[in-house]
MOPAC internal coordinates of N, CA, C and O (Angstrom, degrees):
PM7 1SCF
backbone

  N    0.0000 0     0.00 0     0.00 0    0    0    0
  C    1.5030 1     0.00 0     0.00 0    1    0    0
  C    1.5232 1   106.15 1     0.00 0    2    1    0
  O    1.2310 1   121.53 1   -43.51 1    3    2    1
  N    1.3272 1   114.68 1   136.49 1    3    2    1
  C    1.4440 1   121.50 1   179.81 1    5    3    2
  C    1.5377 1   111.84 1   -98.54 1    6    5    3
  O    1.2310 1   120.57 1   -25.66 1    7    6    5
  N    1.3191 1   116.52 1   154.34 1    7    6    5
  C    1.4337 1   121.39 1   173.50 1    9    7    6
  C    1.5018 1   110.09 1   -83.19 1   10    9    7
  O    1.2310 1   119.42 1   -28.17 1   11   10    9
  N    1.3515 1   118.70 1   151.83 1   11   10    9
  C    1.4645 1   121.39 1  -179.88 1   13   11   10
  C    1.5512 1   112.10 1   -53.49 1   14   13   11
  O    1.2310 1   119.66 1   142.60 1   15   14   13
  N    1.3015 1   118.26 1   -37.40 1   15   14   13
  C    1.4684 1   120.15 1  -178.21 1   17   15   14
  C    1.5276 1   110.79 1   -65.29 1   18   17   15
  O    1.2310 1   119.52 1   153.96 1   19   18   17
  N    1.2985 1   118.52 1   -26.04 1   19   18   17
  C    1.4463 1   122.18 1   177.23 1   21   19   18
  C    1.5142 1   113.26 1   -72.63 1   22   21   19
  O    1.2310 1   120.79 1   154.78 1   23   22   21
  N    1.3437 1   116.09 1   -25.22 1   23   22   21
  C    1.4545 1   122.72 1  -177.08 1   25   23   22
  C    1.5440 1   113.63 1  -101.12 1   26   25   23
  O    1.2310 1   120.62 1   162.30 1   27   26   25
  N    1.3082 1   116.42 1   -17.70 1   27   26   25
  C    1.4648 1   122.02 1  -171.52 1   29   27   26
  C    1.5179 1   110.50 1   -72.28 1   30   29   27
  O    1.2310 1   120.83 1   -46.23 1   31   30   29
  N    1.3119 1   116.03 1   133.77 1   31   30   29
  C    1.4529 1   124.22 1   170.55 1   33   31   30
  C    1.5344 1   108.91 1  -124.78 1   34   33   31
  O    1.2310 1   119.19 1   -54.92 1   35   34   33
  N    1.3125 1   119.15 1   125.08 1   35   34   33
  C    1.4449 1   119.20 1   179.14 1   37   35   34
  C    1.5192 1   111.25 1   -65.99 1   38   37   35
  O    1.2310 1   121.13 1   -32.05 1   39   38   37
  N    1.3273 1   115.45 1   147.95 1   39   38   37
  C    1.4488 1   121.56 1  -178.39 1   41   39   38
  C    1.5294 1   109.73 1   -69.31 1   42   41   39
  O    1.2310 1   121.03 1   -40.16 1   43   42   41
  N    1.3376 1   115.63 1   139.84 1   43   42   41
  C    1.4894 1   118.02 1   177.64 1   45   43   42
  C    1.5427 1   112.29 1   -74.09 1   46   45   43
  O    1.2310 1   120.67 1   162.18 1   47   46   45
  N    1.3620 1   116.33 1   -17.82 1   47   46   45
  C    1.4881 1   118.99 1  -179.66 1   49   47   46
  C    1.5147 1   108.88 1   -90.29 1   50   49   47
  O    1.2310 1   119.48 1   -49.01 1   51   50   49
  N    1.3167 1   118.59 1   130.99 1   51   50   49
  C    1.4482 1   120.75 1   178.71 1   53   51   50
  C    1.5514 1   109.06 1   -76.81 1   54   53   51
  O    1.2310 1   121.08 1   -32.37 1   55   54   53
  N    1.3105 1   115.54 1   147.63 1   55   54   53
  C    1.4644 1   122.19 1   178.78 1   57   55   54
  C    1.5396 1   107.39 1   -86.48 1   58   57   55
  O    1.2310 1   121.01 1   -57.06 1   59   58   57
  N    1.3178 1   115.67 1   122.94 1   59   58   57
  C    1.4837 1   120.80 1  -177.29 1   61   59   58
  C    1.5311 1   112.46 1  -105.00 1   62   61   59
  O    1.2310 1   119.94 1   178.20 1   63   62   61
  N    1.3092 1   117.71 1    -1.80 1   63   62   61
  C    1.4598 1   120.16 1  -179.96 1   65   63   62
  C    1.5055 1   111.49 1    80.65 1   66   65   63
  O    1.2310 1   121.11 1     7.16 1   67   66   65
  N    1.3085 1   115.49 1  -172.84 1   67   66   65
  C    1.4630 1   121.44 1   178.30 1   69   67   66
  C    1.5040 1   110.51 1   -78.92 1   70   69   67
  O    1.2310 1   121.13 1   -32.72 1   71   70   69
  N    1.3173 1   115.44 1   147.28 1   71   70   69
  C    1.4360 1   118.48 1   171.55 1   73   71   70
  C    1.5024 1   110.22 1   -72.24 1   74   73   71
  O    1.2310 1   120.02 1   -11.10 1   75   74   73
  N    1.3368 1   117.57 1   168.90 1   75   74   73
  C    1.4671 1   121.23 1  -179.18 1   77   75   74
  C    1.5272 1   108.68 1   -60.45 1   78   77   75
  O    1.2310 1   120.14 1   -52.00 1   79   78   77
  N    1.3328 1   117.33 1   128.00 1   79   78   77
  C    1.4394 1   122.91 1  -179.20 1   81   79   78
  C    1.5296 1   110.41 1   -91.15 1   82   81   79
  O    1.2310 1   121.31 1   -45.36 1   83   82   81
  N    1.3161 1   115.10 1   134.64 1   83   82   81
  C    1.4802 1   120.66 1   176.59 1   85   83   82
  C    1.5308 1   108.67 1  -125.21 1   86   85   83
  O    1.2310 1   121.39 1   -32.82 1   87   86   85
  N    1.3233 1   114.94 1   147.18 1   87   86   85
  C    1.4634 1   121.19 1  -178.36 1   89   87   86
  C    1.5171 1   108.47 1  -125.83 1   90   89   87
  O    1.2310 1   119.47 1   -98.21 1   91   90   89
  N    1.3108 1   118.61 1    81.79 1   91   90   89
  C    1.4641 1   120.40 1  -175.90 1   93   91   90
  C    1.5121 1   115.44 1   -68.16 1   94   93   91
  O    1.2310 1   119.69 1   159.98 1   95   94   93
  N    1.3541 1   118.20 1   -20.02 1   95   94   93
  C    1.4724 1   121.46 1   179.85 1   97   95   94
  C    1.5136 1   112.79 1   -97.08 1   98   97   95
  O    1.2310 1   120.02 1  -174.45 1   99   98   97
  N    1.3279 1   117.57 1     5.55 1   99   98   97
  C    1.4428 1   121.82 1   178.44 1  101   99   98
  C    1.5346 1   108.61 1  -105.38 1  102  101   99
  O    1.2310 1   120.85 1   -20.20 1  103  102  101
  N    1.3432 1   115.99 1   159.80 1  103  102  101
  C    1.4541 1   120.26 1   179.75 1  105  103  102
  C    1.5363 1   112.34 1   -72.61 1  106  105  103
  O    1.2310 1   119.66 1   147.58 1  107  106  105
  N    1.3210 1   118.26 1   -32.42 1  107  106  105
  C    1.4448 1   122.11 1  -178.39 1  109  107  106
  C    1.5047 1   111.10 1  -144.60 1  110  109  107
  O    1.2310 1   121.28 1   -26.60 1  111  110  109
  N    1.3258 1   115.16 1   153.40 1  111  110  109
  C    1.4752 1   120.57 1   170.74 1  113  111  110
  C    1.5093 1   104.76 1  -118.80 1  114  113  111
  O    1.2310 1   121.03 1   -56.39 1  115  114  113
  N    1.3323 1   115.64 1   123.61 1  115  114  113
  C    1.4717 1   121.88 1  -177.18 1  117  115  114
  C    1.5184 1   110.19 1  -121.65 1  118  117  115
  O    1.2310 1   119.99 1   -31.89 1  119  118  117
  N    1.2921 1   117.62 1   148.11 1  119  118  117
  C    1.4588 1   122.51 1   176.65 1  121  119  118
  C    1.5165 1   109.93 1   -97.35 1  122  121  119
  O    1.2310 1   120.81 1   -48.80 1  123  122  121
  N    1.3198 1   116.06 1   131.20 1  123  122  121
  C    1.4991 1   120.90 1   178.45 1  125  123  122
  C    1.5001 1   109.07 1   -74.01 1  126  125  123
  O    1.2310 1   120.89 1   -46.41 1  127  126  125
  N    1.3287 1   115.91 1   133.59 1  127  126  125
  C    1.4742 1   121.48 1  -179.16 1  129  127  126
  C    1.5268 1   109.68 1   -71.06 1  130  129  127
  O    1.2310 1   120.72 1    -8.67 1  131  130  129
  N    1.3166 1   116.23 1   171.33 1  131  130  129
  C    1.4861 1   121.57 1   179.89 1  133  131  130
  C    1.5345 1   110.10 1   -66.50 1  134  133  131
  O    1.2310 1   119.06 1   156.14 1  135  134  133
  N    1.2861 1   119.39 1   -23.86 1  135  134  133
  C    1.4732 1   121.54 1   177.65 1  137  135  134
  C    1.5248 1   111.93 1   -90.98 1  138  137  135
  O    1.2310 1   119.90 1  -171.93 1  139  138  137
  N    1.3316 1   117.80 1     8.07 1  139  138  137
  C    1.4861 1   121.15 1   173.42 1  141  139  138
  C    1.4832 1   114.60 1    85.45 1  142  141  139
  O    1.2310 1   118.31 1  -154.85 1  143  142  141
  N    1.3067 1   120.83 1    25.15 1  143  142  141
  C    1.4564 1   122.56 1  -178.20 1  145  143  142
  C    1.5241 1   109.91 1  -117.16 1  146  145  143
  O    1.2310 1   121.39 1   -21.32 1  147  146  145
  N    1.3565 1   114.94 1   158.68 1  147  146  145
  C    1.4563 1   120.57 1   166.16 1  149  147  146
  C    1.5034 1   105.99 1  -114.90 1  150  149  147
  O    1.2310 1   121.77 1   -41.89 1  151  150  149
  N    1.3292 1   114.21 1   138.11 1  151  150  149
  C    1.4675 1   118.84 1   177.70 1  153  151  150
  C    1.5163 1   108.29 1   -97.98 1  154  153  151
  O    1.2310 1   121.98 1   -62.65 1  155  154  153
  N    1.3138 1   113.81 1   117.35 1  155  154  153
  C    1.4516 1   122.02 1  -173.65 1  157  155  154
  C    1.5228 1   106.57 1  -120.58 1  158  157  155
  O    1.2310 1   120.49 1   -86.59 1  159  158  157
  N    1.3355 1   116.67 1    93.41 1  159  158  157
  C    1.4587 1   119.04 1  -173.76 1  161  159  158
  C    1.4991 1   107.13 1    68.51 1  162  161  159
  O    1.2310 1   119.95 1    52.97 1  163  162  161
  N    1.3177 1   117.69 1  -127.03 1  163  162  161
  C    1.4856 1   122.24 1   175.02 1  165  163  162
  C    1.5045 1   112.64 1   -90.92 1  166  165  163
  O    1.2310 1   120.10 1   176.02 1  167  166  165
  N    1.2818 1   117.41 1    -3.98 1  167  166  165
  C    1.4284 1   122.54 1  -177.97 1  169  167  166
  C    1.5202 1   111.59 1   -86.42 1  170  169  167
  O    1.2310 1   119.83 1   -36.55 1  171  170  169
  N    1.2992 1   117.94 1   143.45 1  171  170  169
  C    1.4710 1   123.78 1   172.49 1  173  171  170
  C    1.5282 1   107.27 1  -114.94 1  174  173  171
  O    1.2310 1   120.43 1   -65.47 1  175  174  173
  N    1.3366 1   116.78 1   114.53 1  175  174  173
  C    1.4769 1   120.73 1  -176.41 1  177  175  174
  C    1.5298 1   106.31 1  -104.81 1  178  177  175
  O    1.2310 1   121.10 1   -57.04 1  179  178  177
  N    1.3695 1   115.51 1   122.96 1  179  178  177
  C    1.4511 1   121.04 1   179.77 1  181  179  178
  C    1.5336 1   109.82 1   -77.72 1  182  181  179
  O    1.2310 1   120.48 1   -54.12 1  183  182  181
  N    1.3248 1   116.68 1   125.88 1  183  182  181
  C    1.4545 1   122.34 1   172.87 1  185  183  182
  C    1.4913 1   108.74 1  -108.11 1  186  185  183
  O    1.2310 1   121.09 1    91.38 1  187  186  185
  N    1.3336 1   115.52 1   -88.62 1  187  186  185
  C    1.4730 1   122.30 1   178.09 1  189  187  186
  C    1.4945 1   107.45 1  -170.97 1  190  189  187
  O    1.2310 1   120.77 1   -31.84 1  191  190  189
  N    1.3336 1   116.14 1   148.16 1  191  190  189
  C    1.4483 1   120.19 1   177.35 1  193  191  190
  C    1.5102 1   113.59 1   -68.53 1  194  193  191
  O    1.2310 1   121.03 1   167.64 1  195  194  193
  N    1.3358 1   115.63 1   -12.36 1  195  194  193
  C    1.4862 1   120.86 1   174.52 1  197  195  194
  C    1.4958 1   110.07 1   -61.50 1  198  197  195
  O    1.2310 1   119.23 1   147.67 1  199  198  197
  N    1.3053 1   119.07 1   -32.33 1  199  198  197
  C    1.4795 1   122.52 1  -179.67 1  201  199  198
  C    1.5117 1   113.90 1   -90.61 1  202  201  199
  O    1.2310 1   119.31 1  -173.80 1  203  202  201
  N    1.3183 1   118.92 1     6.20 1  203  202  201
  C    1.4615 1   122.67 1  -176.74 1  205  203  202
  C    1.5241 1   110.66 1   -54.02 1  206  205  203
  O    1.2310 1   121.70 1   -52.09 1  207  206  205
  N    1.3631 1   114.35 1   127.91 1  207  206  205
  C    1.4548 1   120.79 1   179.87 1  209  207  206
  C    1.5295 1   115.06 1    84.03 1  210  209  207
  O    1.2310 1   119.40 1   172.37 1  211  210  209
  N    1.3107 1   118.74 1    -7.63 1  211  210  209
  C    1.4461 1   122.83 1  -178.62 1  213  211  210
  C    1.5247 1   111.66 1   -95.78 1  214  213  211
  O    1.2310 1   120.91 1   -28.90 1  215  214  213
  N    1.2976 1   115.86 1   151.10 1  215  214  213
  C    1.4878 1   120.44 1   175.34 1  217  215  214
  C    1.5228 1   110.42 1   -84.95 1  218  217  215
  O    1.2310 1   121.44 1   -37.52 1  219  218  217
  N    1.3255 1   114.86 1   142.48 1  219  218  217
  C    1.4625 1   122.91 1   173.97 1  221  219  218
  C    1.5238 1   108.09 1  -126.40 1  222  221  219
  O    1.2310 1   120.63 1   -27.58 1  223  222  221
  N    1.2924 1   116.40 1   152.42 1  223  222  221
  C    1.4433 1   121.59 1   174.82 1  225  223  222
  C    1.4968 1   112.03 1   -95.91 1  226  225  223
  O    1.2310 1   120.58 1   -37.75 1  227  226  225
  N    1.3073 1   116.50 1   142.25 1  227  226  225
  C    1.4657 1   122.03 1  -179.54 1  229  227  226
  C    1.5395 1   106.66 1  -127.44 1  230  229  227
  O    1.2310 1   120.31 1   -52.14 1  231  230  229
  N    1.3392 1   117.02 1   127.86 1  231  230  229
  C    1.4517 1   122.11 1  -177.70 1  233  231  230
  C    1.5034 1   109.82 1  -136.84 1  234  233  231
  O    1.2310 1   120.15 1   -47.28 1  235  234  233
  N    1.3450 1   117.32 1   132.72 1  235  234  233
  C    1.4572 1   121.29 1   177.24 1  237  235  234
  C    1.5132 1   108.20 1   -78.97 1  238  237  235
  O    1.2310 1   120.85 1   -60.85 1  239  238  237
  N    1.3453 1   115.98 1   119.15 1  239  238  237
  C    1.4696 1   121.38 1  -177.91 1  241  239  238
  C    1.5169 1   111.89 1  -103.56 1  242  241  239
  O    1.2310 1   119.37 1   163.54 1  243  242  241
  N    1.2881 1   118.81 1   -16.46 1  243  242  241
  C    1.4414 1   124.37 1   177.61 1  245  243  242
  C    1.5512 1   106.72 1  -155.06 1  246  245  243
  O    1.2310 1   120.29 1    -2.49 1  247  246  245
  N    1.3156 1   117.06 1   177.51 1  247  246  245
  C    1.4524 1   119.28 1  -179.55 1  249  247  246
  C    1.5386 1   109.62 1   -62.63 1  250  249  247
  O    1.2310 1   120.84 1   -68.55 1  251  250  249
  N    1.3615 1   116.00 1   111.45 1  251  250  249
  C    1.4292 1   125.38 1   177.43 1  253  251  250
  C    1.5449 1   112.74 1    64.65 1  254  253  251
  O    1.2310 1   119.31 1  -160.26 1  255  254  253
  N    1.3260 1   118.92 1    19.74 1  255  254  253
  C    1.4543 1   124.38 1   174.38 1  257  255  254
  C    1.5322 1   107.20 1  -115.27 1  258  257  255
  O    1.2310 1   120.52 1   -55.95 1  259  258  257
  N    1.3317 1   116.62 1   124.05 1  259  258  257
  C    1.4378 1   122.92 1  -173.28 1  261  259  258
  C    1.5087 1   111.95 1  -118.32 1  262  261  259
  O    1.2310 1   120.95 1   -38.45 1  263  262  261
  N    1.3346 1   115.80 1   141.55 1  263  262  261
  C    1.4584 1   121.61 1   176.15 1  265  263  262
  C    1.5307 1   109.17 1  -103.81 1  266  265  263
  O    1.2310 1   121.09 1   -46.78 1  267  266  265
  N    1.3287 1   115.51 1   133.22 1  267  266  265
  C    1.4704 1   121.86 1   178.79 1  269  267  266
  C    1.5349 1   108.07 1  -109.37 1  270  269  267
  O    1.2310 1   120.91 1   -53.83 1  271  270  269
  N    1.3843 1   115.86 1   126.17 1  271  270  269
  C    1.4390 1   120.07 1  -177.76 1  273  271  270
  C    1.5225 1   110.09 1  -125.48 1  274  273  271
  O    1.2310 1   122.00 1   -31.63 1  275  274  273
  N    1.3490 1   113.78 1   148.37 1  275  274  273
  C    1.4731 1   120.59 1   173.24 1  277  275  274
  C    1.5204 1   106.42 1  -126.79 1  278  277  275
  O    1.2310 1   121.02 1   -60.04 1  279  278  277
  N    1.3384 1   115.65 1   119.96 1  279  278  277
  C    1.4571 1   121.97 1  -175.67 1  281  279  278
  C    1.5623 1   107.60 1    56.54 1  282  281  279
  O    1.2310 1   120.40 1    58.62 1  283  282  281
  N    1.3076 1   116.84 1  -121.38 1  283  282  281
  C    1.4810 1   120.49 1  -179.19 1  285  283  282
  C    1.5455 1   113.06 1   -97.25 1  286  285  283
  O    1.2310 1   120.23 1  -173.13 1  287  286  285
  N    1.3255 1   117.17 1     6.87 1  287  286  285
  C    1.4588 1   120.22 1  -173.08 1  289  287  286
  C    1.5449 1   111.84 1  -112.12 1  290  289  287
  O    1.2310 1   121.33 1   -46.81 1  291  290  289
  N    1.3085 1   115.07 1   133.19 1  291  290  289
  C    1.4450 1   122.47 1   176.72 1  293  291  290
  C    1.5281 1   107.32 1   -83.30 1  294  293  291
  O    1.2310 1   120.56 1   -63.88 1  295  294  293
  N    1.3484 1   116.54 1   116.12 1  295  294  293
  C    1.4531 1   119.23 1  -178.18 1  297  295  294
  C    1.5042 1   113.30 1   -80.96 1  298  297  295
  O    1.2310 1   120.41 1   141.90 1  299  298  297
  N    1.3542 1   116.83 1   -38.10 1  299  298  297
  C    1.4404 1   118.75 1  -179.45 1  301  299  298
  C    1.5297 1   111.79 1   168.22 1  302  301  299
  O    1.2310 1   121.76 1     2.02 1  303  302  301
  N    1.3033 1   114.24 1  -177.98 1  303  302  301
  C    1.4662 1   123.04 1  -178.00 1  305  303  302
  C    1.5064 1   109.39 1  -117.38 1  306  305  303
  O    1.2310 1   120.96 1   -32.37 1  307  306  305
  N    1.3359 1   115.76 1   147.63 1  307  306  305
  C    1.4484 1   118.83 1   170.87 1  309  307  306
  C    1.5140 1   109.58 1  -136.47 1  310  309  307
  O    1.2310 1   122.16 1   -31.56 1  311  310  309
  N    1.3147 1   113.48 1   148.44 1  311  310  309
  C    1.4530 1   122.74 1   179.16 1  313  311  310
  C    1.5262 1   105.56 1   -91.89 1  314  313  311
  O    1.2310 1   119.89 1   -47.69 1  315  314  313
  N    1.3397 1   117.82 1   132.31 1  315  314  313
  C    1.4394 1   122.41 1  -177.71 1  317  315  314
  C    1.5348 1   112.24 1   -59.89 1  318  317  315
  O    1.2310 1   120.91 1   148.68 1  319  318  317
  N    1.3372 1   115.86 1   -31.32 1  319  318  317
  C    1.4491 1   119.79 1  -176.94 1  321  319  318
  C    1.5399 1   112.38 1   -76.95 1  322  321  319
  O    1.2310 1   120.09 1   133.20 1  323  322  321
  N    1.3383 1   117.43 1   -46.80 1  323  322  321
  C    1.4419 1   119.39 1  -177.39 1  325  323  322
  C    1.5163 1   112.94 1   -86.11 1  326  325  323
  O    1.2310 1   120.43 1   146.30 1  327  326  325
  N    1.3372 1   116.78 1   -33.70 1  327  326  325
  C    1.4445 1   122.08 1   178.57 1  329  327  326
  C    1.5196 1   113.96 1    75.97 1  330  329  327
  O    1.2310 1   119.50 1  -162.31 1  331  330  329
  N    1.3234 1   118.57 1    17.69 1  331  330  329
  C    1.4406 1   122.59 1  -179.99 1  333  331  330
  C    1.4991 1   108.95 1   -99.79 1  334  333  331
  O    1.2310 1   120.88 1   -43.99 1  335  334  333
  N    1.3173 1   115.93 1   136.01 1  335  334  333
  C    1.4562 1   122.90 1   179.66 1  337  335  334
  C    1.5293 1   109.35 1   -88.43 1  338  337  335
  O    1.2310 1   120.78 1   -50.32 1  339  338  337
  N    1.3137 1   116.12 1   129.68 1  339  338  337
  C    1.4667 1   123.26 1   174.42 1  341  339  338
  C    1.5152 1   107.24 1  -113.41 1  342  341  339
  O    1.2310 1   120.30 1   -45.93 1  343  342  341
  N    1.3148 1   117.03 1   134.07 1  343  342  341
  C    1.4918 1   120.41 1  -173.58 1  345  343  342
  C    1.5194 1   110.79 1   -65.88 1  346  345  343
  O    1.2310 1   122.14 1   -31.28 1  347  346  345
  N    1.3256 1   113.51 1   148.72 1  347  346  345
  C    1.4645 1   122.27 1   176.49 1  349  347  346
  C    1.5060 1   107.85 1   -84.67 1  350  349  347
  O    1.2310 1   120.57 1    -8.00 1  351  350  349
  N    1.3177 1   116.52 1   172.00 1  351  350  349
  C    1.4631 1   122.65 1   179.17 1  353  351  350
  C    1.5552 1   107.27 1   -61.83 1  354  353  351
  O    1.2310 1   121.96 1   -41.45 1  355  354  353
  N    1.3153 1   113.85 1   138.55 1  355  354  353
  C    1.4697 1   118.80 1   179.85 1  357  355  354
  C    1.4914 1   111.18 1   -71.35 1  358  357  355
  O    1.2310 1   119.33 1   -60.49 1  359  358  357
  N    1.3535 1   118.89 1   119.51 1  359  358  357
  C    1.4616 1   120.02 1  -177.97 1  361  359  358
  C    1.5373 1   112.97 1   -71.14 1  362  361  359
  O    1.2310 1   120.43 1   165.10 1  363  362  361
  N    1.3329 1   116.78 1   -14.90 1  363  362  361
  C    1.4663 1   120.85 1  -178.60 1  365  363  362
  C    1.5114 1   112.15 1   -97.97 1  366  365  363
  O    1.2310 1   120.48 1   179.91 1  367  366  365
  N    1.3321 1   116.68 1    -0.09 1  367  366  365
  C    1.4918 1   118.56 1  -178.80 1  369  367  366
  C    1.5014 1   110.48 1   -68.96 1  370  369  367
  O    1.2310 1   121.26 1   -26.09 1  371  370  369
  N    1.3352 1   115.19 1   153.91 1  371  370  369
  C    1.4516 1   120.63 1  -179.43 1  373  371  370
  C    1.5361 1   107.00 1   -68.81 1  374  373  371
  O    1.2310 1   121.54 1   -42.24 1  375  374  373
  N    1.2949 1   114.66 1   137.76 1  375  374  373
  C    1.4784 1   120.97 1   177.56 1  377  375  374
  C    1.5160 1   106.03 1   -92.56 1  378  377  375
  O    1.2310 1   120.99 1   -72.55 1  379  378  377
  N    1.3439 1   115.71 1   107.45 1  379  378  377
  C    1.4407 1   121.27 1  -176.54 1  381  379  378
  C    1.5576 1   108.46 1   -97.83 1  382  381  379
  O    1.2310 1   121.05 1   -61.55 1  383  382  381
  N    1.2772 1   115.60 1   118.45 1  383  382  381
  C    1.4633 1   119.86 1   176.25 1  385  383  382
  C    1.5184 1   110.03 1  -103.00 1  386  385  383
  O    1.2310 1   120.15 1   -26.76 1  387  386  385
  N    1.3336 1   117.31 1   153.24 1  387  386  385
  C    1.4440 1   118.68 1   178.71 1  389  387  386
  C    1.5108 1   110.04 1   -63.90 1  390  389  387
  O    1.2310 1   120.44 1   -38.41 1  391  390  389
  N    1.3182 1   116.77 1   141.59 1  391  390  389
  C    1.4671 1   120.20 1  -179.31 1  393  391  390
  C    1.5161 1   111.54 1   -70.74 1  394  393  391
  O    1.2310 1   120.89 1   141.18 1  395  394  393
  N    1.3032 1   115.91 1   -38.82 1  395  394  393
  C    1.4602 1   120.15 1  -177.71 1  397  395  394
  C    1.5148 1   107.43 1  -146.68 1  398  397  395
  O    1.2310 1   119.35 1   -67.09 1  399  398  397
  N    1.3058 1   118.85 1   112.91 1  399  398  397
  C    1.4775 1   119.66 1  -177.33 1  401  399  398
  C    1.5241 1   113.38 1   -70.38 1  402  401  399
  O    1.2310 1   119.68 1   152.83 1  403  402  401
  N    1.3437 1   118.21 1   -27.17 1  403  402  401
  C    1.4599 1   122.09 1   177.38 1  405  403  402
  C    1.4950 1   109.46 1   -98.31 1  406  405  403
  O    1.2310 1   119.45 1   -17.27 1  407  406  405
  N    1.3380 1   118.66 1   162.73 1  407  406  405
  C    1.4698 1   120.13 1   177.13 1  409  407  406
  C    1.5517 1   109.17 1   -55.35 1  410  409  407
  O    1.2310 1   121.73 1   -46.84 1  411  410  409
  N    1.3023 1   114.30 1   133.16 1  411  410  409
  C    1.4841 1   119.91 1  -176.82 1  413  411  410
  C    1.5143 1   110.09 1  -106.16 1  414  413  411
  O    1.2310 1   121.17 1   -25.51 1  415  414  413
  N    1.3143 1   115.36 1   154.49 1  415  414  413
  C    1.4541 1   121.31 1   172.04 1  417  415  414
  C    1.4954 1   108.48 1   -78.12 1  418  417  415
  O    1.2310 1   120.85 1   -38.78 1  419  418  417
  N    1.3072 1   115.98 1   141.22 1  419  418  417
  C    1.4866 1   121.21 1  -179.05 1  421  419  418
  C    1.4992 1   108.30 1  -104.73 1  422  421  419
  O    1.2310 1   120.72 1   -55.39 1  423  422  421
  N    1.2971 1   116.22 1   124.61 1  423  422  421
  C    1.4682 1   120.48 1   179.27 1  425  423  422
  C    1.4992 1   107.85 1  -108.45 1  426  425  423
  O    1.2310 1   121.84 1   -54.20 1  427  426  425
  N    1.3403 1   114.09 1   125.80 1  427  426  425
  C    1.4553 1   119.43 1  -179.92 1  429  427  426
  C    1.5195 1   107.53 1  -116.63 1  430  429  427
  O    1.2310 1   121.44 1   -54.80 1  431  430  429
  N    1.3025 1   114.86 1   125.20 1  431  430  429
  C    1.4563 1   120.03 1   176.49 1  433  431  430
  C    1.4925 1   108.23 1  -111.29 1  434  433  431
  O    1.2310 1   120.47 1   -52.87 1  435  434  433
  N    1.3472 1   116.71 1   127.13 1  435  434  433
  C    1.4499 1   120.26 1  -177.81 1  437  435  434
  C    1.5178 1   108.14 1  -138.84 1  438  437  435
  O    1.2310 1   120.87 1   -29.23 1  439  438  437
  N    1.3014 1   115.94 1   150.77 1  439  438  437
  C    1.4640 1   120.91 1   173.28 1  441  439  438
  C    1.5204 1   108.19 1  -120.31 1  442  441  439
  O    1.2310 1   121.01 1   -38.86 1  443  442  441
  N    1.2767 1   115.68 1   141.14 1  443  442  441
  C    1.4518 1   119.65 1  -179.14 1  445  443  442
  C    1.5222 1   107.72 1  -149.07 1  446  445  443
  O    1.2310 1   122.11 1   -18.90 1  447  446  445
  N    1.3124 1   113.57 1   161.10 1  447  446  445
  C    1.4764 1   120.82 1  -179.45 1  449  447  446
  C    1.5273 1   108.01 1  -105.41 1  450  449  447
  O    1.2310 1   120.11 1   -46.88 1  451  450  449
  N    1.2713 1   117.40 1   133.12 1  451  450  449
  C    1.4687 1   121.59 1  -179.28 1  453  451  450
  C    1.5097 1   108.61 1   -93.41 1  454  453  451
  O    1.2310 1   121.95 1   -53.65 1  455  454  453
  N    1.3667 1   113.88 1   126.35 1  455  454  453
  C    1.4538 1   119.00 1   177.88 1  457  455  454
  C    1.5265 1   107.40 1   -95.42 1  458  457  455
  O    1.2310 1   120.40 1   -34.96 1  459  458  457
  N    1.3159 1   116.85 1   145.04 1  459  458  457
  C    1.4657 1   119.95 1   177.09 1  461  459  458
  C    1.5241 1   110.71 1   -64.18 1  462  461  459
  O    1.2310 1   119.94 1   -30.33 1  463  462  461
  N    1.3490 1   117.72 1   149.67 1  463  462  461
  C    1.4430 1   122.16 1   179.22 1  465  463  462
  C    1.5300 1   107.93 1   -71.91 1  466  465  463
  O    1.2310 1   120.54 1   -23.73 1  467  466  465
  N    1.3183 1   116.58 1   156.27 1  467  466  465
  C    1.4599 1   120.09 1   176.59 1  469  467  466
  C    1.5332 1   109.35 1   -64.96 1  470  469  467
  O    1.2310 1   122.21 1   -35.65 1  471  470  469
  N    1.3131 1   113.37 1   144.35 1  471  470  469
  C    1.4397 1   118.14 1   178.87 1  473  471  470
  C    1.5432 1   113.58 1    91.83 1  474  473  471
  O    1.2310 1   120.90 1   159.36 1  475  474  473
  N    1.3359 1   115.88 1   -20.64 1  475  474  473
  C    1.4714 1   116.82 1   178.69 1  477  475  474
  C    1.5252 1   108.82 1   -83.19 1  478  477  475
  O    1.2310 1   121.78 1   -31.91 1  479  478  477
  N    1.2776 1   114.21 1   148.09 1  479  478  477
  C    1.4506 1   119.20 1   177.68 1  481  479  478
  C    1.5073 1   110.80 1   -79.55 1  482  481  479
  O    1.2310 1   121.21 1   -49.41 1  483  482  481
  N    1.2523 1   115.29 1   130.59 1  483  482  481
  C    1.4558 1   117.76 1   176.77 1  485  483  482
  C    1.5425 1   108.00 1  -112.89 1  486  485  483
  O    1.2310 1   121.97 1   -47.71 1  487  486  485
  N    1.2531 1   113.84 1   132.29 1  487  486  485
  C    1.4511 1   118.91 1  -179.03 1  489  487  486
  C    1.5049 1   109.04 1   -99.84 1  490  489  487
  O    1.2310 1   120.89 1   -49.76 1  491  490  489
  N    1.2791 1   115.90 1   130.24 1  491  490  489
  C    1.4688 1   119.83 1   176.88 1  493  491  490
  C    1.4982 1   109.08 1  -118.65 1  494  493  491
  O    1.2310 1   119.22 1   -35.27 1  495  494  493
  N    1.2521 1   119.10 1   144.73 1  495  494  493
  C    1.4522 1   121.55 1   179.68 1  497  495  494
  C    1.4780 1   110.92 1  -114.39 1  498  497  495
  O    1.2310 1   120.10 1   180.00 1  499  498  497

């Protein structure tokens, strides 16, 4: 058995990173700082250092409630007053639909052994 380093070959294509991201349907495009924050007015909203140096889109979805998006994914919402980010619905979560919208009949299948009544003769072989 070989070690991964014995099989690894570096790619001949250089990695250039993501191209500049633009959010035309959002109110603002902000760049995440190296410490993982976006500066929104005087507020500093903590996202993650994973997004450091990347652009995110910010859109007001309700009065003082803002949606933060990265590429095609909604990361979460923050309130302008508190400045705390709450996660958005997970796009990869299982979509569970009701099995039966109307009341359903319940079918119970059971197996049981019948014992002879007292007083009856039982024959054993």
